[in-house]
NURONU-858217 format. One line per field, with one value per residue (C-alpha): residue number from 1; x, y, z. Coordinates in steps of 0.25 Angstrom, whole numbers, plus 5000, padded with zeros to 4 digits. Layout:
N
n = [NUM; ...]
u = [X; ...]
v = [Y; ...]
w = [Z; ...]
***
This chain:
129
n = [1; 2; 3; 4; 5; 6; 7; 8; 9; 10; 11; 12; 13; 14; 15; 16; 17; 18; 19; 20; 21; 22; 23; 24; 25; 26; 27; 28; 29; 30; 31; 32; 33; 34; 35; 36; 37; 38; 39; 40; 41; 42; 43; 44; 45; 46; 47; 48; 49; 50; 51; 52; 53; 54; 55; 56; 57; 58; 59; 60; 61; 62; 63; 64; 65; 66; 67; 68; 69; 70; 71; 72; 73; 74; 75; 76; 77; 78; 79; 80; 81; 82; 83; 84; 85; 86; 87; 88; 89; 90; 91; 92; 93; 94; 95; 96; 97; 98; 99; 100; 101; 102; 103; 104; 105; 106; 107; 108; 109; 110; 111; 112; 113; 114; 115; 116; 117; 118; 119; 120; 121; 122; 123; 124; 125; 126; 127; 128; 129]
u = [5036; 5025; 5033; 5046; 5051; 5058; 5060; 5044; 5042; 5052; 5045; 5032; 5037; 5040; 5031; 5020; 5028; 5030; 5015; 5013; 5022; 5015; 5002; 5004; 5010; 4998; 4989; 4998; 4998; 4983; 4980; 4990; 4985; 4971; 4966; 4960; 4954; 4949; 4941; 4936; 4929; 4925; 4919; 4924; 4925; 4934; 4937; 4943; 4950; 4960; 4966; 4966; 4982; 4978; 4973; 4985; 4994; 4989; 4989; 5005; 5005; 4999; 5010; 5015; 5002; 5002; 5018; 5016; 5003; 5012; 5023; 5015; 5010; 5022; 5026; 5012; 5017; 5031; 5026; 5030; 5018; 5022; 5029; 5019; 5010; 5020; 5022; 5008; 5003; 5016; 5011; 4997; 4999; 5009; 4998; 4989; 4998; 5001; 4984; 4979; 4992; 4986; 4973; 4978; 4988; 4974; 4982; 4977; 4983; 4982; 4977; 4990; 4997; 4990; 4990; 5003; 5004; 4996; 5005; 5017; 5009; 5009; 5024; 5029; 5021; 5027; 5042; 5038; 5033]
v = [4967; 4973; 4982; 4975; 4990; 4988; 5004; 5007; 4996; 5003; 5015; 5010; 5003; 5017; 5026; 5015; 5015; 5030; 5031; 5021; 5026; 5043; 5036; 5028; 5040; 5050; 5041; 5036; 5051; 5055; 5045; 5048; 5061; 5063; 5051; 5058; 5067; 5055; 5049; 5062; 5062; 5049; 5051; 5042; 5041; 5049; 5038; 5031; 5043; 5040; 5029; 5035; 5031; 5019; 5024; 5033; 5021; 5016; 5025; 5026; 5012; 5013; 5020; 5005; 4998; 5009; 5003; 4988; 4987; 4994; 4986; 4972; 4978; 4979; 4965; 4958; 4967; 4962; 4945; 4946; 4943; 4933; 4944; 4954; 4943; 4936; 4951; 4953; 4940; 4943; 4956; 4955; 4945; 4952; 4964; 4954; 4950; 4966; 4968; 4958; 4961; 4973; 4969; 4960; 4968; 4976; 4989; 5003; 5004; 4992; 4998; 5006; 4993; 4988; 5000; 4999; 4984; 4987; 4996; 4991; 4979; 4992; 4993; 4980; 4976; 4986; 4984; 4969; 4972]
w = [4893; 4884; 4875; 4880; 4885; 4897; 4897; 4896; 4905; 4916; 4916; 4917; 4931; 4936; 4931; 4939; 4950; 4951; 4951; 4961; 4971; 4966; 4968; 4981; 4987; 4984; 4990; 5001; 5006; 5001; 5010; 5021; 5021; 5017; 5030; 5038; 5026; 5019; 5032; 5036; 5019; 5026; 5037; 5044; 5060; 5070; 5077; 5063; 5058; 5070; 5065; 5051; 5052; 5046; 5034; 5033; 5036; 5026; 5015; 5018; 5013; 5001; 4992; 4992; 4988; 4976; 4973; 4976; 4966; 4955; 4958; 4958; 4944; 4938; 4944; 4937; 4924; 4924; 4928; 4942; 4948; 4959; 4970; 4971; 4976; 4985; 4990; 4992; 5000; 5010; 5012; 5012; 5025; 5031; 5030; 5037; 5047; 5051; 5051; 5059; 5070; 5071; 5075; 5085; 5090; 5092; 5099; 5096; 5085; 5078; 5066; 5066; 5063; 5054; 5046; 5044; 5041; 5028; 5025; 5028; 5018; 5007; 5010; 5010; 4997; 4991; 4995; 4990; 4976]
***
């Protein structure tokens, strides 16, 4: 590629993935541990504070989002742009179906099911990248 230096390419890819992993873990852990504080700073009502678990689950999937986006960018830079798109399409439809199911079920913890569906979407999306 570019400079026709496979060693530099390998090093750049490894560095990108490492930075993505560290950044994703940082923001995931910060979101998980500081969700309550963030919601209080925003003046969130007590009724909504009870569903802060949704945000924690969402933040837990953030590492996978970082990794997918990095992997997708690397794939596109190397000339493979179709595969990440196909996985993204499949994951989006799976997320939509699981979200609709959680609303149709409308049980007391349907928001929890929606959060798990969203986090699963990001985890699967990363796995497929």
